[in-house]
N, C-alpha and C positions, 0 to 999 in steps of 0.2 A: 556546561551545556544547559540550556534552558528549553523546556518543552511548554508550549502554550496553545491554547485554542486559536484558531485562525480567525481573523476578521475580514470583513469585506475589502478593507483597504490593502490587505495582504495579497490580493489576487494577482497583481503583477509579478511578485517575487515567487508565489506558488506556481504560476504558469512557467516562468523561467526555469525553476528547478525541474518541473515535470518534463517539460520539453527537452531540456538538455540532458537529463537522465535517459529519456527515451531514445533520443538520437545516439547516445553512447552505448547504451545496453543492447539495443535491438538493430543496430545497423546491418549485422550479418543474418538476422532472423526474419525481420519485416521488411518488405519490399521498400526501396527507396521512394517509389511514388506515393506510398502511404505516409512515410516519415516526413516528406516534403510538406504534406497537407496538414501535419500536426504542428501548429504555429502557436507562437506566444499569444497573439491575439484571440485565437479560437479557445485556447485553454484558459486564458484570463476571463473571458466571457462565461465559460462553463464554471469556474471556480466562484465568480461573483453570484451566479444563480444558485449554485449548490448551497453557498454559505447564507445568502439572503433568504432562500426558501427552506433552510434547514434540512436539506436533502441527504446531508451526509455529515459525519463528524470528522472535521479536519483539523490537525494540529500541525505546527511547525516547530522545528528545532533550531535554536540560535546558538551560534558559537561567538560569543562576544557581540559584536555589532553585525555579524553575518548570518543570514538565514541560510542553513545548509541542508535542511531536509523537510520531508513532509510524510505525515502519517495520516491515513484516512481509514476510519473504522465504522462499523454499524452492525446491525443485525444481519445474520446470514440471508442472502437473496435467493438461496437455493430452495426450490420447492420440495426437495426430498428431506429437508431438515426443519426442525422446529426452531423458528427464529427467535422464539423467547428463551431457548436453552443454549442456541448456538450463535456466536458472533462471528464476524468476519473481518479480516484485515483486508480492506478493499485495495490498499496500496501503501507501500513504503518506497519512497524515492529520495535520493540523495544527489546533491550536486556532484558530479564525477570526481572533482578533486577531493572530496571527503569519503570516497569509497574505502572500504577495508581499514576503517579507524575505530571500529566498534560502535559507531552510531547506529547502524542498522539493527545491531543486537539491543541496543538501548531502546529503540523504537518498537521493537517486537515485544520486549518486555513491558513497555508502557501500554501497548495495545492490550496484551494479555491481562494486565492489571485493571485497566479501565473496563474492559468487557467483563471481567470477573465481577467487579463492583456493581455492574448492571444486571448481574444475575445470570450471566452466561456460564455454561459449565464446559463449553468447548469452543474452539476457534477454528475456523477454516480459511483458506485462501487458495487463490488460483494463480498458476504460473505457467507461462508458455513453455511447452514441452522442450522447446529447443534452447531455453535459457538455462543453461547448466550451471552458470555462476550463481543465479538466484536460487535454483534448486539445492545446490550445495549448502548455500547459507541457510535456507529454511530447514533443511535436514540437520544441520549442525546445531540449530537452536531447538531441536526436538520435534519438528513437524514430520509426520509420516504420510506417505501416499495413501489415500483411502479407496483407490480403484475408480473414482469417477473422472471421466474425460469428456470434453465438449470441444466443439470446433468453432473458431471465431473467424470472421473475415476481416483481416487487416491488410487488404490489397490482394491477398490470396488466402485459401483456407489454412488455418494453423491449429494445431491441437494445444489445448490447455488442460493441465492436470490439476486435481484438487488435492491439497494437503490438509491435514487435521491434526489438532492437538488438544488433548484434555487439560483442563485447567485444575491446578491444585491450589492449596491454601497459600502458597507463596505469593500468588498474584493478588491476594486480598489484603496485603499488608499496606498501610498507608506510606506514601512517599516521604 
């Protein structure tokens, strides 16, 4: 597995992984009407802009010649946290054929390492309350609910819950 920083020309594959992952993970959680509007072209445009304007830090994971996953990180966007001390995993998305192969754990560890190198002492992330598979995954890799909840409108109001993890020295080791 190789993890590298995404480039603008990666936008089409980033979009494909993001959309395919959403379609598979959220089909019983998010209304079909919303998922139908979550298209490759819209996501490609969003990734191009985010990478060009340096709005987020996006990485991709390659398995040989195939790109199989996306990691997006940055400072916490939550106003109740100090963005200098708290990083955020904005998203980990894998092509569905690569679920449950340890790649998500690899990406979570890489996110923690990169954020710690940037001076963050903790990491947060948000998960749809109804996404029990993702919640089990984050709990298995050491994230704990911190009590924060918000509502997002994804075709209907849905609750998202925040997870938190303190970073230790292990995330500061070079790869």
